[in-house]
NUVO-257379 format. One record per residue: x, y, z of N, C-alpha, C in turn. Coordinates in steps of 0.02 Angstrom, whole numbers, plus 50000, padded with zeros to 5 digits. Example, Ala and Ser with C-alpha at 12.3 -4.5 7.8 and 13.67 -1.06 7.14 Angstrom:
// NUVO-257379
506604971650390506154977550390506604983550390/506424988850354506844994750357506455000250394/
//
This chain:
// NUVO-257379
494835041150043495615038550021495635034549968/496205035449944496475032549880496905027549897/497385025849928498025021549936497655015449973/497205014650017496875007150035496775003449937/496435007449916496045003149851496635001449810/496985006549796497545006749753498045000749787/498314997649845498634995449854498394987949852/497534989049868497234980949846497304978249786/497314984449721497474983249656498124978549645/498554984449672499024980749647499344972149677/499234973849745499274964849771498864959649716/498324961749715497834956049684498234954749588/498624959849553498734959749503499314956749511/499664957749579500634955249557500374947349586/499854943349626500014940449662499534932749612/499724929249586499284923149548498644920549581/498904918449651498434916949690497814922449723/497784927149711497334933349734497124935949641/497434934549620496924936149540496504930449541/496744925849557496164918149553495734920149620/495804922049660495134923349733495294929949758/495214934549722495264940849760494944943849831/494424938249839494064940949907494434936949971/495134933149956495554931350014495914937150020/495774945149985496424949349990495854952950038/495874953950091495414960250144495864966750158/495734970650154496154977350184495424982550215/495794983350290495644986550329496074993150346/495724998050391495975004350400495745004850471/496295006450524496385007050596496615011650601/496385016050674496645022450716496805027350666/496295029950607496305034750556496245041950624/496555048150583496485052750619496465059550530/496115065050555496125069150525496575075950531/496965076550513497525079150531497465087350498/497265094450528497305099150505498025102250473/498075105350414498955106650390498965114050438/498755117350470498625123750503498905128150460/498875130050371498745133850342498105137150320/498045141650311497275145050289496725139550231/496495137850265495995135450222495595127650247/495405123350210495215117250247495805110950223/496235112950199496805105850174496795101650248/496945095250244497245090850278497485085150265/497605079950306498025074650306497445070950334/497345063550277497295056250322497855052050340/497975050650419498335045950444497935039950473/498205034850463497795028550459498235022650484/498265017250509498455011650488498245006150457/498455005150398498065000350340498394993150356/497824988550367497724981050375497764979450331/498114972950297498104969250238498084962150262/497404959850257497404950450275497394946450211/497694941750210497694939050150497624932050188/497204929950172496734923750219497124916050158/497024912050197497064905150157497544905950123/498234908050133498674910350089499404904250072/499554900750025499964896050012500654897249985/500654904149954501384904749935501804907149992/502574909049959502904911149996502914918550028/503144920250096502964927850112503274931850076/503844927950053504224935350005503724936349941/503434932049900502974935649866502404940049871/502434940549936501844945449963502094950849977/502904951650005503244956350052503494960350000/503914957349940504164961349890503634967249861/503174964449837502754969749799502534974249856/502444972549903502464977149959502474983649948/503304981849960503864985649970503944991549897/503814987549855503944989949812503404996949797/502704994149814502194998749814502215004649871/502695002549914502785006749961503185013349932/503855009549902504385013549895504135020949833/503495018649801503255023749789502725027749805/502235025049834501655025849878501685030049954/502355027749985502325027950058503225027450078/503635032750044504395030650038504645031250105/504375034850144504685037150212504755031450256/504205026950238504205019950268504815015650247/505175013950191505775012150186506545016350191/506455023550196506895027850185507125031250249/506715031050290506745036750356507035031650408/507455030050433507645026550483507365024850540/506905031850559506435031550618505825028050596/505715027550541505175023450532505095015750494/505775012650504505825009550445505495002450483/505475002650557505064995550583504404998050608/504125002250561503425003650564502904998850510/503244995050489502844990850435502804983250502/502234981850501502114974950566501774969350533/501874963150553501544956750503501474950450576/500954948750558500594942750595500494937550561/500474931250578500254923750541500054920650585/499474918150547499044912450592499404905250555/499684901650574499784895950545499334890650539/499004891850467498374884750473498594879050448/499124876250423499454869450419499984868350387/500334865550357500794864850343500974869550279/500604869750256500594876650180500284882050187/499764881650244499454890350216499454894550268/499514899450270499404904050321498774910250309/498604914650368498104920750368498874922950380/498944929450335499694935250342499174941350367/499434945250402499084950950419499654955250426/499704960150377500184967050380499834972350394/500134976850447500104983150429500584988950439/500324993850417500774998550405500525006150421/500815010750436500625018450445500515023450375/499905024950357499895028750292499725034950299/499875038950249499505045850250499365048450192/498865051650178498785054850127498555061950118/498875065350090498765075550082498265076850035/497965079050064497245082550028497255090250035/497155093449973497335100549971496395103349946/496175107549971495445109549962495695116349947/495425118449894495765126149868495025128749819/494985135449851494345140149819494495138649732/493875138349706493865139749633493585146949609/494035148449563493735155449533493145157749521/492575151849515491935151349473491585151449545/491835150349596491485148449650491575140549670/491435138849750491535131949781492175131949791/492325125249824493055120649835492975116349769/493705113949779493995109149716494395105249778/494155097049787494785094949815495165091549780/495885091949797496435088649780496725085149809/496835074349796497255072149823497985072949780/498605074649846499255073249809499605068049818/499895067349748500165060249746500825061449768/501245054849807501935056749839502315057649757/502965060349771503505062949752503605055249706/503845053649616504085047149596504625047149617/505035043349634505665040949664506165039949603/506765043149585507195044949528507375036549526/507345031549574507595025449550507045020449538/506375022649540505785016049516505565019349476/505715020649419505325024649365504705020549338/504035025349339503475023749318503455016849245/502955013749249503035008349205503505002449213/504075003549260504524995949246504014990249269/504244984549223504014979049237504444975149272/504064970749343504604967749384504174959649375/504724954549396504454948549373505004946749466/504624942849507504634938949565504934934349551/505604929149573505834923149556505844920649616/505654913649647505964911949729506204904049686/506724901249692506904895849659506904892249597/506974899149546506634898949477506064898449470/505574900149509504824900049507504614906149496/504114908949462503954914549460503354915449496/503444919949548502944919549602502504926349618/502764932249578502454937349578502654941649513/501954946449487502464949249436501854956449437/502224962049427501874968449408502264974449389/501964978449356502144985049326502184989049389/502494994149389502494999949441502125005749387/501705010449445501245014849402501615021249440/
//
């Protein structure tokens, strides 16, 4: 599975707090399924709930949510564009004190995997990327400001 590590790297790069202390960002997979595609061969889909936990977070939640949504727009766009799935992203927060929270975000993700015969023998595994949305060109640099303070920064991949 590729998406969990990619999202971890994206959030750690976007948020200054996580760049300084990446161990405060934890990623878990729950309710995983392997779903065969039903076509001849061994191609399949990973389906799972990805849980992202940011511990002892002192920033504004918007600084986490906007980079997360930007990542989803590229890597799981139906969560933003399909009305039936827009409510699939869930969160919980434990308020530790007046300025810090443990923030947990859960979302369903899928990854398509093709398994193809090689002409020279054996099989090749290919993880298919999502189509790149036209409104988010790759390489676009983002800066997120909250009350004129830079709270997150990233480049779309």
